[in-house]
C-alpha positions as CSV (number, residue, x, y, z in Angstrom):
1,X,19.0,20.5,-3.2
2,X,22.0,18.3,-2.8
3,X,24.5,17.1,-5.4
4,X,25.5,13.5,-5.8
5,X,28.1,12.0,-8.2
6,X,27.0,9.2,-10.5
7,X,29.3,6.2,-10.2
8,X,30.0,3.2,-12.4
9,X,28.6,0.0,-11.0
10,X,29.4,-3.0,-13.2
11,X,27.8,-2.2,-16.6
12,X,25.3,0.2,-15.0
13,X,25.5,3.6,-13.3
14,X,24.4,4.3,-9.7
15,X,24.4,6.8,-6.9
16,X,24.3,6.6,-3.1
17,X,21.2,7.5,-1.2
18,X,22.2,9.5,1.9
19,X,21.0,7.9,5.1
20,X,18.9,10.9,6.0
21,X,17.0,10.6,2.7
22,X,16.6,6.8,3.2
23,X,15.2,7.4,6.7
24,X,12.7,10.0,5.4
25,X,11.7,7.6,2.6
26,X,11.5,4.8,5.2
27,X,13.7,2.5,3.1
28,X,16.7,0.4,4.1
29,X,19.0,-2.1,2.5
30,X,17.0,-4.6,0.6
31,X,13.9,-2.4,0.4
32,X,12.1,-2.4,-3.0
33,X,11.5,0.9,-4.8
34,X,9.7,1.9,-8.0
35,X,11.1,4.5,-10.3
36,X,9.6,6.5,-13.1
37,X,11.0,9.1,-15.5
38,X,9.2,12.4,-15.9
39,X,11.1,14.0,-18.7
40,X,14.6,14.2,-17.3
41,X,13.5,13.8,-13.7
42,X,13.9,10.5,-11.9
43,X,11.2,9.8,-9.3
44,X,12.0,7.0,-6.8
45,X,9.3,5.8,-4.4
46,X,9.2,3.0,-1.9
47,X,7.0,0.0,-2.8
48,X,3.9,0.0,-0.7
49,X,2.7,-3.2,1.0
50,X,0.4,-5.0,-1.4
51,X,-2.8,-6.5,-0.1
52,X,-3.1,-10.3,-0.6
53,X,-5.6,-11.2,-3.4
54,X,-9.2,-11.6,-2.1
55,X,-10.9,-14.5,-3.8
56,X,-14.6,-15.6,-3.9
57,X,-13.7,-18.4,-1.5
58,X,-12.4,-15.8,0.9
59,X,-15.6,-13.8,0.6
60,X,-17.7,-16.9,1.2
61,X,-15.7,-17.7,4.2
62,X,-16.0,-14.2,5.6
63,X,-19.8,-14.2,5.0
64,X,-20.1,-17.6,6.9
65,X,-18.2,-16.2,9.8
66,X,-20.4,-13.1,10.0
67,X,-23.1,-13.2,12.6
68,X,-26.6,-11.9,11.6
69,X,-28.0,-9.4,14.0
70,X,-31.5,-8.4,14.7
71,X,-32.1,-4.7,14.5
72,X,-34.8,-3.2,16.7
73,X,-36.9,-0.4,15.3
74,X,-38.9,-0.1,18.5
75,X,-42.5,-0.9,19.2
76,X,-44.9,-1.2,16.3
77,X,-46.9,2.0,15.6
78,X,-50.0,2.3,13.5
79,X,-51.3,-0.8,11.7
80,X,-48.1,-2.8,11.1
81,X,-48.6,-6.5,10.8
82,X,-46.2,-8.8,12.7
């Protein structure tokens, strides 16, 4: 566990994120993070990439692009009717 001083930043408080921690979290300047409080613990996590919304129009387009395939079950056996 490392210690870090809390600094005044305008009307807020802040602290510096050591470069090794930033590398491990895969964040850099301008990265977005989420934070939650768990009692007195502050949990900071990088924002994951969000998937774009998938609409009904997108689904219809994907279905039209799909190619139907014939599936072979082998030669008929018994009294199947073709």
